[in-house]
C-alpha positions as CSV (number, residue, x, y, z in Angstrom):
1,M,-160.3,156.2,38.2
2,H,-159.4,152.6,37.5
3,L,-155.6,153.4,37.4
4,A,-155.9,155.0,40.8
5,R,-157.7,152.0,42.1
6,T,-155.1,149.7,40.6
7,A,-152.4,151.7,42.3
8,A,-154.2,151.4,45.6
9,L,-154.5,147.7,45.3
10,I,-150.8,147.4,44.5
11,T,-150.1,149.0,47.8
12,L,-151.6,145.9,49.4
13,L,-148.8,143.7,48.1
14,P,-146.8,143.9,51.3
15,L,-149.8,142.5,53.2
16,F,-150.1,139.8,50.6
17,S,-146.5,138.6,51.2
18,A,-147.3,138.2,54.9
19,C,-150.3,136.0,54.3
20,S,-150.5,132.3,53.4
21,L,-152.7,130.8,50.8
22,L,-155.7,129.3,52.6
23,G,-159.4,128.5,52.2
24,L,-161.5,127.5,49.2
25,G,-159.2,129.3,46.8
26,S,-156.3,126.9,47.6
27,S,-157.1,123.5,49.0
28,S,-160.6,123.2,50.4
29,S,-162.7,120.5,48.7
30,E,-166.0,121.5,50.4
31,L,-168.1,124.6,49.9
32,P,-168.8,126.5,53.2
33,A,-172.4,126.6,54.6
34,T,-174.4,129.6,53.3
35,A,-177.0,129.9,56.0
36,G,-177.3,133.4,57.3
37,L,-174.9,134.8,54.7
38,T,-175.6,137.2,51.9
39,R,-174.3,136.8,48.3
40,M,-173.4,140.0,46.6
41,Q,-171.5,141.3,43.6
42,G,-169.4,144.5,43.5
43,E,-166.0,146.0,43.2
44,L,-162.8,145.6,45.3
45,L,-160.9,148.8,46.1
46,G,-157.7,149.4,48.0
47,E,-157.4,152.4,50.3
48,N,-154.7,153.2,53.0
49,G,-153.5,149.6,53.0
50,Q,-157.1,148.2,53.5
51,L,-159.2,146.2,51.1
52,L,-162.7,147.6,50.6
53,F,-165.9,146.2,49.0
54,Q,-168.4,148.4,47.1
55,P,-171.6,146.7,45.9
56,C,-172.7,147.0,42.3
57,G,-174.7,150.2,41.8
58,G,-174.1,151.3,45.3
59,H,-171.9,153.9,47.1
60,R,-171.4,152.2,50.5
61,R,-168.0,150.8,51.2
62,Y,-167.3,147.9,53.5
63,A,-163.9,147.0,55.1
64,V,-163.2,143.4,54.1
65,S,-162.4,140.9,56.9
66,D,-161.5,137.6,55.4
67,V,-162.9,135.4,58.2
68,G,-163.3,132.5,55.8
69,K,-159.7,132.6,54.8
70,T,-160.6,132.8,51.1
71,G,-157.3,134.4,50.0
72,V,-159.1,137.4,48.6
73,L,-156.2,139.7,49.4
74,Q,-153.8,137.5,47.5
75,E,-156.2,137.2,44.5
76,A,-156.6,141.0,44.4
77,A,-152.9,141.6,44.5
78,T,-152.4,139.0,41.7
79,L,-154.9,140.9,39.4
80,A,-153.9,144.4,40.5
81,A,-151.7,145.1,37.5
82,K,-154.3,144.1,34.9
83,P,-156.6,146.7,33.3
84,G,-160.2,147.1,34.3
85,A,-162.3,147.3,37.5
86,L,-161.7,144.5,39.9
87,F,-165.1,142.7,40.0
88,V,-165.9,140.2,42.7
89,D,-168.8,137.8,43.4
90,L,-168.8,136.8,47.1
91,R,-170.8,135.7,50.1
92,G,-170.5,136.9,53.7
93,S,-172.2,138.8,56.5
94,F,-172.5,142.5,56.5
95,D,-172.2,144.7,59.7
96,A,-173.5,148.1,59.0
97,S,-171.9,149.7,62.0
98,K,-169.8,152.7,60.8
99,T,-166.2,152.5,61.9
100,G,-163.0,154.1,60.7
101,G,-164.8,156.1,58.0
102,M,-166.3,153.0,56.4
103,D,-170.0,152.2,56.1
104,G,-169.5,148.8,57.8
105,T,-167.6,145.6,57.7
106,L,-167.9,142.6,55.4
107,K,-167.0,139.3,57.0
108,L,-166.1,137.4,53.9
109,Q,-166.8,133.6,53.9
110,Q,-166.8,132.5,50.2
111,L,-165.5,133.7,46.8
112,Y,-167.3,132.7,43.6
113,R,-165.3,134.8,41.1
114,I,-162.9,137.7,41.0
115,E,-161.8,139.3,37.7
116,R,-160.8,142.4,35.8
117,N,-164.0,143.3,34.1
118,N,-165.6,146.7,33.6
119,G,-169.1,145.3,32.6
120,A,-169.7,142.4,35.0
121,C,-171.9,144.4,37.3
122,S,-174.3,145.1,34.4
123,D,-174.3,141.6,32.9
124,P,-178.0,140.9,32.2
125,N,-177.6,137.1,32.0
126,F,-175.9,136.6,35.4
127,K,-179.1,136.5,37.5
128,L,-180.8,134.1,35.1
129,Q,-178.0,131.5,35.1
130,T,-177.3,128.7,37.5
131,V,-173.9,127.8,36.1
132,H,-171.5,129.4,33.6
133,A,-168.5,127.5,32.4
134,S,-166.0,128.0,29.6
135,G,-162.6,126.8,28.3
136,H,-160.1,127.2,25.5
137,N,-158.3,125.4,22.7
138,P,-160.8,125.1,21.2
139,E,-163.1,127.7,22.7
140,W,-166.3,126.6,24.4
141,E,-168.9,128.2,26.6
142,L,-171.7,126.6,28.6
143,K,-174.6,128.6,30.0
144,V,-177.0,126.7,32.4
145,S,-180.4,127.9,33.7
146,G,-183.6,126.4,35.0
147,N,-184.7,126.1,31.3
148,G,-181.8,123.9,30.2
149,M,-178.2,124.4,29.1
150,V,-176.7,125.9,25.9
151,L,-173.3,124.9,24.6
152,T,-171.6,127.3,22.2
153,R,-168.6,126.2,20.1
154,P,-166.7,127.7,17.2
155,N,-168.3,127.1,13.7
156,Q,-171.2,125.3,15.2
157,E,-174.8,126.3,16.0
158,P,-175.5,126.8,19.7
159,L,-176.7,123.5,21.2
160,A,-179.6,123.8,23.6
161,L,-180.4,120.7,25.7
162,P,-182.3,119.6,28.8
163,Y,-180.2,118.2,31.5
164,L,-180.2,116.2,34.7
165,E,-178.3,117.3,37.8
166,E,-176.6,115.0,40.4
167,Q,-175.0,116.2,43.6
168,L,-171.7,114.4,44.3
169,P,-169.6,114.1,47.4
170,N,-167.2,117.0,48.5
171,G,-169.3,119.7,46.8
172,R,-168.9,118.3,43.3
173,L,-171.7,118.4,40.7
174,N,-172.6,116.5,37.5
175,L,-174.8,117.8,34.7
176,S,-175.7,115.4,32.0
177,S,-177.8,115.3,28.8
178,A,-178.5,112.6,26.2
179,A,-181.0,114.4,24.1
180,N,-180.9,115.0,20.3
181,D,-178.4,112.1,19.7
182,Q,-175.8,114.1,21.8
183,H,-174.4,112.8,25.0
184,I,-172.9,115.6,27.2
185,D,-171.5,115.3,30.7
186,V,-170.3,118.3,32.8
187,W,-168.4,117.8,36.1
188,L,-167.9,120.8,38.4
189,A,-165.6,120.7,41.5
190,P,-164.9,123.4,44.1
191,Q,-161.3,124.4,43.1
192,R,-159.5,127.6,42.3
193,C,-159.3,128.0,38.5
194,V,-157.5,130.7,36.6
195,D,-158.7,131.9,33.2
196,G,-156.8,134.9,32.0
197,A,-157.8,137.9,34.1
198,S,-160.4,135.9,35.9
199,V,-160.1,133.6,39.0
200,Q,-163.1,131.3,39.4
201,F,-163.7,128.9,42.2
202,L,-165.1,125.9,40.2
203,S,-163.1,123.7,37.9
204,A,-165.1,122.4,34.9
205,Q,-164.7,119.3,32.7
206,I,-167.0,118.7,29.8
207,R,-167.3,115.6,27.7
208,V,-169.2,115.8,24.4
209,D,-169.6,112.4,22.6
210,G,-166.4,111.2,24.3
211,Q,-164.3,114.3,23.7
212,V,-163.1,115.9,26.9
213,Q,-162.3,119.6,27.4
214,R,-161.5,121.5,30.6
215,G,-162.1,125.0,31.8
216,C,-163.3,127.1,34.7
217,A,-166.8,127.8,36.1
218,Y,-168.8,129.7,38.6
219,F,-172.4,129.6,40.0
220,G,-174.7,132.2,38.5
221,G,-177.1,134.4,40.4
222,A,-180.0,132.0,40.1
223,R,-178.2,129.4,42.2
224,N,-177.9,129.7,46.0
225,D,-174.9,127.3,46.7
């Protein structure tokens, strides 16, 4: 099934070559307004040269219209050759009028994350988190929720801390904590960030007691940015 879907997405490559890289995924520094739009997670499929969206756990399929110029077609084509289902977390407006054999149209406005992942639709932690960030060399992972943030690093116990949040200009965000003799700062910015088979639309920088590491991030389901 996934091989067939990958092949279908590869057929979209000619369309990719005719498009230019635009929107949040390339150069935008501000997040689009979310009023009146629906955030949803699901799978991207390719069929007859058209990009389709199928929500997690559902059977309806929506033709994707990239009205927000997010570059979703380019991102799908970039990841098409990698194994796994093509998961996407997005925001847009849904028109349920059935046309051309589809169950409706998705007018896409914003991408949060797109990746090759067979289990992302069933991730139990997604809806509880406000921010997820991670990086490499060395490995680190930060999970943020309304109850605090947890930093995981190799050969160390997970560090759970309260935090303060500050909104910064141009859609940027700072999370900071100075509890338990640990000083941690996290800066997030709306910027395309590639991490293996995942493209996320926040860049992350974390500073722990003066040591800086970089990575990628996305907003979890508990946040409505």
